[in-house]
Every structure is written in C-alpha cells, then in structure tokens.
C-alpha positions in Angstrom: 104.6 137.1 98.3 106.0 133.7 97.4 108.3 133.9 94.4 108.3 131.3 91.6 111.8 130.1 92.6 110.8 129.6 96.2 107.6 127.8 95.2 109.5 125.4 92.9 112.1 124.6 95.5 109.4 124.1 98.2 107.5 121.7 95.9 110.7 119.8 95.2 111.6 119.4 98.9 108.0 118.4 99.8 107.9 115.8 97.0 111.2 114.3 98.0 110.1 114.2 101.7 106.8 112.5 101.0 108.3 110.0 98.6 111.0 109.1 101.1 108.5 108.8 103.9 106.2 106.5 101.9 109.1 104.3 100.9 110.4 104.2 104.5 106.9 103.2 105.9 106.3 100.7 103.2 109.6 98.9 103.6 110.1 99.1 107.3 111.9 97.3 108.9 114.6 97.6 106.3 116.0 94.1 106.6 115.0 90.9 104.8 116.5 88.8 107.6 115.1 89.9 111.0 116.2 88.0 114.1 114.2 85.0 115.0 112.7 85.8 118.5 112.8 82.3 120.0 114.3 81.6 123.4 114.4 78.6 125.7 112.1 78.8 128.8 113.9 79.7 132.0 111.5 77.7 134.2 111.0 74.2 133.0 110.9 72.7 129.5 109.7 74.7 126.6 110.4 77.4 124.0 109.2 80.9 124.1 108.1 82.4 120.8 108.2 86.2 120.6 106.7 88.8 118.2 108.6 87.5 115.1 109.4 83.9 115.7 109.1 80.4 114.2 110.5 76.9 114.3 110.5 74.4 111.4 110.6 70.7 110.7 114.1 69.8 109.6 112.5 67.6 107.0 109.1 66.6 105.8 106.6 64.3 107.6 106.0 61.4 105.3 102.4 60.5 104.6 101.3 57.2 106.1 100.0 54.4 104.0 96.2 54.1 103.9 93.6 56.2 105.6 94.8 55.7 109.2 93.4 58.0 111.9 95.6 60.7 113.5 95.8 62.7 116.7 97.8 65.7 117.9 98.6 66.9 121.4 99.9 70.4 122.0 100.9 71.7 125.5 101.1 75.4 125.3 101.0 78.5 127.4 99.8 81.4 125.2 100.5 85.0 125.7 97.3 87.1 126.1 95.8 88.7 124.5 96.1 92.1 123.0 95.6 91.0 119.4 92.3 91.2 117.7 93.4 88.9 114.8 94.1 85.2 114.6 97.6 83.8 115.0 98.9 80.4 113.8 100.1 78.0 116.5 101.0 75.1 114.3 100.6 74.1 110.6 101.7 71.6 108.0 103.0 72.9 104.7 103.5 71.2 101.3 104.0 72.8 97.8 100.9 70.9 96.6 98.5 71.7 99.3 100.2 74.7 100.8 98.5 74.5 104.2 96.7 71.3 104.9 96.2 71.5 108.7 96.6 74.5 111.0 95.7 75.4 114.6 95.0 79.1 115.4 94.5 81.3 118.4 92.1 84.1 118.2 92.2 85.9 121.6 90.8 83.3 124.0 89.5 81.1 121.3 90.9 78.1 119.3 90.3 77.4 115.7 91.5 74.2 114.0 91.3 74.2 110.2 91.7 71.6 107.4 92.2 72.8 103.8 91.7 70.8 100.6 93.0 71.8 97.3 91.5 70.1 94.2 93.2 69.7 90.8 91.9 73.0 89.6 93.6 74.8 92.5 90.4 75.6 94.3 90.5 75.5 98.1 87.8 74.4 100.4 88.1 74.7 104.2 86.4 73.2 107.2 87.1 74.1 110.8 86.3 73.3 114.5 86.0 76.3 116.7 86.4 76.3 120.5 85.3 79.5 122.3 86.9 80.9 125.4 89.1 78.0 126.2 92.5 79.9 126.7 93.5 81.8 129.8 96.3 84.3 130.4 99.1 82.7 132.4 97.6 79.3 132.3 98.9 76.4 130.2 96.4 74.6 127.9 96.7 71.0 126.9 95.1 70.7 123.5 94.1 67.4 122.0 92.8 66.9 118.4 91.9 63.3 117.5 90.4 62.3 114.2 89.3 59.6 111.9 87.9 59.8 108.3 84.4 60.3 109.8 84.9 62.7 112.7 87.3 65.1 114.4 87.1 66.0 118.0 88.8 68.8 120.0 89.6 68.5 123.7 91.2 71.1 126.1 92.8 69.9 129.4 91.2 66.5 128.9 87.7 67.9 128.6 85.7 67.4 125.4 85.0 70.8 123.7 83.6 70.2 120.2 83.5 67.8 117.3 82.4 67.7 113.7 81.3 64.9 111.4 82.0 67.2 108.5 85.7 67.3 109.4 87.4 64.0 108.7 91.2 63.5 108.8 93.8 60.9 108.3 97.5 60.7 109.0 98.1 61.7 105.4 96.9 65.2 106.5 99.8 65.4 109.0 102.3 65.3 106.1 104.7 68.0 104.8 106.9 70.4 106.7 105.9 71.3 110.2 105.8 75.0 110.9 105.5 76.1 114.6 104.2 79.4 115.8 103.6 80.9 112.4 101.9 80.3 109.1 104.0 79.0 106.2 102.4 81.4 103.8 102.1 84.7 105.7 103.4 86.7 108.7 101.0 85.3 111.3 103.1 84.7 114.4 101.8 83.1 117.6 103.3 84.3 120.9 103.7 82.1 124.0 105.5 79.1 125.5 105.3 75.7 123.7 106.0 72.9 126.2 105.2 69.7 124.3 104.0 68.3 121.1 103.0 64.7 120.1 101.6 63.3 116.9 100.0 59.9 116.6 98.9 57.7 113.7 95.8 56.5 115.6 92.7 57.9 117.2 92.9 58.5 120.9 90.1 57.4 123.2 88.5 59.8 125.7 90.2 57.8 128.5 93.6 58.0 126.9 93.1 61.8 126.4 92.6 62.3 130.2 95.5 60.0 131.1 97.8 61.8 128.7 96.7 65.2 130.1 97.5 64.1 133.6 100.9 62.5 132.5 102.0 65.5 130.5 101.1 68.1 133.1 102.6 66.1 136.0 105.6 64.5 134.4 106.2 66.7 131.3 105.8 63.8 129.0 103.2 61.1 128.0 103.0 57.8 129.9 105.2 55.1 128.4 102.1 53.2 127.3 101.2 56.2 125.2 104.1 55.7 122.9 102.2 53.1 120.9 101.3 54.8 117.6 103.5 57.8 118.2 105.1 59.2 115.1 106.6 62.3 116.7 107.3 63.4 120.3 108.9 66.7 121.1 109.5 67.4 124.8 111.3 70.7 124.4 113.7 69.6 127.2 117.0 70.5 125.5 117.3 73.8 127.2 119.8 75.2 124.7 120.8 75.0 121.1 118.8 75.1 117.9 117.5 71.6 117.6 114.3 70.1 119.2 114.7 66.3 119.0 112.0 63.9 118.1 111.9 61.2 120.9 109.6 58.7 119.1 108.8 57.4 115.6 110.4 58.4 112.3 109.4 62.0 112.1 112.2 64.7 111.7 113.6 66.9 114.4 112.5 70.6 114.6 115.1 73.3 114.2 115.2 77.0 115.1 116.4 79.2 112.2 118.7 82.0 113.1 116.5 84.5 111.2 112.8 84.8 111.0 111.4 83.6 107.7 108.2 82.5 105.9 108.4 79.3 104.0 106.2 80.2 101.1 105.9 84.0 101.1 103.4 85.1 98.4 104.5 87.7 95.9 101.7 90.1 94.7 98.9 88.0 96.1 95.6 88.6 94.3 92.9 90.6 96.1 90.4 87.8 96.6 92.9 85.7 98.5 93.9 88.7 100.6 90.3 89.6 101.6 89.2 88.7 105.1 86.1 90.3 106.7 86.7 92.5 109.7 87.6 96.0 110.8 91.4 95.4 110.5 91.1 94.7 106.7 89.0 97.8 106.0 91.2 100.0 108.2 94.2 98.9 106.2 92.4 99.9 103.0 91.6 103.4 104.4 95.2 103.8 105.6 96.6 102.9 102.2 94.2 105.3 100.4 94.9 108.1 102.8 98.6 107.6 102.8 99.0 108.2 99.1 96.7 111.2 98.8 99.5 113.6 99.8 101.7 112.0 97.1 99.1 112.6 94.5 98.5 116.2 95.6 102.1 117.4 95.7 103.4 115.6 92.7 100.5 116.8 90.6 101.5 120.3 91.6 105.1 119.6 90.8 104.4 118.1 87.4 102.1 121.0 86.5 104.0 124.0 87.8 107.6 122.9 87.7 107.9 120.5 84.8 104.9 122.0 82.9 103.6 118.6 81.8 100.5 118.6 79.6 98.8 115.7 81.5 100.1 116.0 85.1 97.2 114.0 86.7 97.8 111.0 84.5 101.6 111.1 85.1 101.0 111.5 88.8 98.7 108.4 88.9 101.3 106.4 87.0 103.9 107.5 89.5 101.7 106.4 92.4 101.2 103.0 90.7 104.9 102.6 90.1 105.9 103.5 93.7 103.3 101.1 95.1 104.3 98.3 92.8 107.9 98.8 93.8 107.1 98.6 97.5 104.9 95.5 97.1 107.5 93.6 95.1 110.2 94.4 97.7 107.8 93.5 100.5 107.7 90.0 99.0 111.3 89.6 100.2 110.7 91.0 103.8 109.0 88.3 106.0 107.5 90.8 108.3 105.5 92.4 105.5 102.9 91.1 103.1 103.0 91.6 99.3 99.7 91.9 97.7 97.8 93.6 94.8 95.1 95.1 97.0 97.6 97.7 98.3 98.6 98.6 94.7 94.9 99.2 93.9 94.2 101.3 97.0 97.5 103.2 96.8 96.8 104.1 93.2 93.3 105.2 94.1 94.7 107.4 96.9 97.1 109.0 94.4 94.3 109.7 92.0 92.2 111.3 94.7 95.2 113.5 95.7 95.8 114.6 92.1 92.1 115.5 91.7 92.1 117.5 94.9 94.8 119.7 93.5 92.4 120.8 90.7 89.6 121.7 93.1 88.4 125.3 93.5 89.1 125.2 97.2 92.7 124.5 96.5 93.0 127.6 94.4 91.3 129.6 97.2 93.8 128.3 99.8 96.8 129.0 97.6 95.5 132.6 97.0 95.0 133.0 100.8 98.6 131.9 101.3 99.8 134.5 98.9 100.9 132.1 96.1 100.0 133.6 92.7 98.1 131.3 90.4 100.7 131.7 87.6 103.1 129.8 89.9 101.1 126.6 90.0 98.9 126.8 86.9 100.1 125.8 83.5 
C-alpha cells in the first residue's frame, strides 16, 4: 500500500522531472551564440556551409536609380538531400520589405521567390519553380535574369523556366545580402558556394552560356562580362572571414564568428507560421503530446498535495506560463523559432492532460496500483 507521504514525494519528484525535461527540450541547445559552421573549401575556391551556417553582407546593397533590369549568377554544389523541407540559399533583407528576393533549395528542386509588401503590411509573393535540376555531388550554375516584364531561370546554361508575372529590377537586389540562410528564420542551406555575381542588366541567352563556360572552366566570368557587374564574389581567399567584392560598388561579405539570424521573430503569429505539409502538422502533434504529461501530473499535484480548489484551471495556467517562457527565450536562440502556435498547442496538451486525470479509467488504474483514492482526491 502506497502511503500518503510516499505518494506526495513521488508526485513532487515526477513533476520536477517533467518540468525540467520540457524546459531542456524547449531550450536546447542552451546557447544563444552557437558556432557558425562555415569553412573554406579544401579543393578549389569556395565556402562550405554546414548545418548552422551563414554569411552576411558587410553593408547594404544600394538600390539603383530607375527600373533597370538585374541578373544573378550562383555557382553552388549543394549537399543532398535528406531534408524534406526548403532551405534558403540566398536572400536580400531590408527592415521595410524584410525579404525581397530569395532562392531556395527543396531536395532536387529550385524555387526563386519575390515578395512585395504594401503600405498596409500585406505581403504578396510570386515564384519560379525548377523541378529536379540539382544533383548530389554535382555543381550547379544557376542564372536568374530579369526585367520589369519577365524573369527567366537557367541552370548550367540551359533555359528552365520563365514567368511574365514575375518582374524584377535592380531595386529588388537591395538591402543586406544573406547567404545560406533566411534573414527571418532558421532555414540553413548546406553545401559549397563557389561563386556569386550580380548585374544591373539583363543577360542574353548567349551571354548566359558564355558565362557558364567561363565560370566552370576558369572559376570566374570572362573579362567582357564585367560590364554591368555590381558585385563579383570569387570565394578565392582561402582563409579569413572576409569574401571580397571584385567588381562594382557592392559591399564585401563577412563570416560571423557565431551563427545568427538578422531579424529573428519573437512570438510570431500563427497565420505567419503556418505552412502546409506533414512537418507542420507533426510539430503540432508533438507539441500537444509533449505537454499532456505535464497537465496530468501537475493536476494530481495541485489536487492531492496542495489541495487547490480548481486544480485543472491552475494546471492549464501553468502550462501556458511554461510555454510562454520557452517561446520568449527561444526568440534569443537562433537555432529555434519563437511563435504563438506552440503556446496554443502546448496549452491544449496541458488541458488534455489535466482532463485525463479526472477520467474514470485513471481512478481504476490508481486503485489497481494500490493507491487509495483519499491520497489523490480532494
């Protein structure tokens, strides 16, 4: 027979263990300044970006005057491809637009996005999608060339896709450059980046083929290609924390000592966090299930040890407080995401756990374990 003293001590220990476990999982890794996993390539020019890695423009790209066309060339060797979600290869950040342009890898696919934010703060997005264009262990030379009327995507000098709904100008290549990560979330891209060029003009199909051949054979564009170059990064330094711009007035790129996110959201609202897919719904189920034990054991503790009159309500408030604390602290850990969706789902899990404690089956299980009802009933 379990005595009341043993029961109370057991509840206290279990409550402390569950609370510590939830805090540890919610705040792991316990550092706001993880190491930036960037290393110079051992074979040839380039930088390797690991699991938590990024590089940033040392200053902002200034918007060009007028609606001049623009083009980007990215020579990359992506790691493949165990991830089922998208990762950000490159983006431009500004406080006004947040993310204006971004290039993403989704397994073997490429996704180039352009976001517009109006005066009311509403965001509209257009994109060009290129399916099955990346290969493991194979470098890809990606070219995006655009005018106000049309944007086209090429891979290895070959036309892939275009859109007349997707117009760009050099003004869209403005703000702070973020390499191998999103400026607003933990969305790291893994792989080698071997070259990057930005032009304030639209490239012709002939030039695109010539540039592909020049980059892949010589590690840099042909000298004639420097016309219209606003930025040229060859990643040929081999050491240090600065990637120098070899053309135009654009800033250098630097490698921070610690991994960071430029504009990490704090308690992001649920409709901005939502993205369709199994990973999103799996996270919801995990968050609900993870707080059910907390709701169950703390409801038992508040009822049988502290003898509170409304143990379920107090338990739910505790779950909400614990979740809120975790999410606020996650806003200062770049490897985690701070959002209100988790607060809602964690509180729901706590409520389910508290309600389970009041079920008839719980009473039957406790009786079978030899725990008298007077130990855990008010």
